[in-house]
N, C-alpha and C positions, 0 to 999 in steps of 0.2 A: 454460534459455531462459525468458524472462519470459512469463508467460501473458497471454492477451487480457484475462482478468478483471482482472489487476493494471493493465495499461495503461489499460483503461476506467475503473477506479477513480481512477487518477491524473488522467486527462483530465477526469473529472467533478468531482473536487475542485478542480482548477485553474480550471475554468469557474465553479464556485460562488464561489471566492475572487475571481476577476476581475470578477464581477458583484455586488460587495458591496452596491451601492445597491438591487439588485433581489431580494434574498433575502427570503423563501424562494423557491426556484426549483422548479418542478414537474419531475418525472422526465421527462415528455414534452418539456419545453423543453430540458432538458439532453441528452436522447437525440437530438433533432433537431439541436441546435447542434453536437454532437460526433460525429454519425453513428454512434451506438451503438444496437444493437437494444434497443428499449424494454423488453421482458420480461427480457432479460439484465441491463440496467442496474438494473431494479427489484430484482433479487435481490442485486446488488452493493451497492446503496444500503442494503438491509436489513442486510447484514453490517456495513457501516460504522456504521450506526445502533446495532446490537447491541454494537459495540465502543466506543460512546460517542465516536465521531469527529464524527458529524453528528447532527442532530435533525430531526424532521419535524413539520410542522404540517398539520392537516387543514383541509378547507374550500376554498371557491372561491379564496381567495388563499393557499392552503397550498403546501407544498413542502418542500424541504430547505435547510438552512443548517448552518453549523459549530456544533458544541457546544463542541469544543476550539478553541483559537486555532490558525489555520493556521501560526503560528510554531512550534507544538508538535507538529504532525503531520508525521512524517518519511516519506520514501519507504520506508525499512526497515520502519517500523511498518505501513504499508499492505500491503507484500509479505507480512509475517507474518500479518496478519489474513486476507488473501485466499488465500494459497498455503501458508502455514506457514513452515518454516525457510528462511533465506537461505543458510546454509552448504551447500556442495555435497556434503559427507559428514556423516553423523549424528554422527560422533565429533568434529567441529570446531564443532558448533553450541553456542552458549552457552544458548539458550533451549529447544532441543529435543534436547539431548544424548542419545545412545544409542551403545552399542558397535556396531561393524560386525560382522555375522555371520561374515564370512570372515576377520577379522583374527586372526592368531595371537598377536601381542604389540603392543598399542597403543603401548607406550613405544618400540618399535623400528621403528615403521611409517614408511617414507619418504613414503608417500602422505599420511598425516596432516599431516606437516610442511609439505608443499607447499600443501595446501588450507587449513590453518590460516593460513599466511602470506597466501594469496590473500584469505581472509575479512577479515583485518586491514587489508589494503590497500583492499578494496572498501567496508568499513563507513563510513569517513568520507564518502565520496561519497553513499552511500545514506542517511546521517543528515541530509541536507539536508531542510529543511522545504518544505512546499507554498509558503509565502511566498517562500523563497529560489529555488525552482524557477521560480516565476512571474516573478521579476525576471530570471532567467537567460534565459528564453525570449523576452524583449522586445528 
């Protein structure tokens, strides 16, 4: 299930993207506009800043804006930054691969086949960018 943190991160990034002329945007303004708890949003924005997705500017007219182009920021990347692996099993993750503790033979595992196929089908959708998602939501 998608966590609230990921949903809030996506909502915040979409809002920043859609307010292009008004960046940088304060965390307070984003929180109020998107109905996100302020302290919760602040920690999410810090994670996105540490991942070099957004930048912050201090001062009275400070706030947050994109460091990377919104065309290059994917939903999958946001999910990985906030929650970690996208794959539903560790053995099917490309970025966070690990063997399953309970697995007797990874090469003969029927479960792995199903979840690897699911991941392959899911990834093209999750690789949509913030810009693409913004266009779809209008």
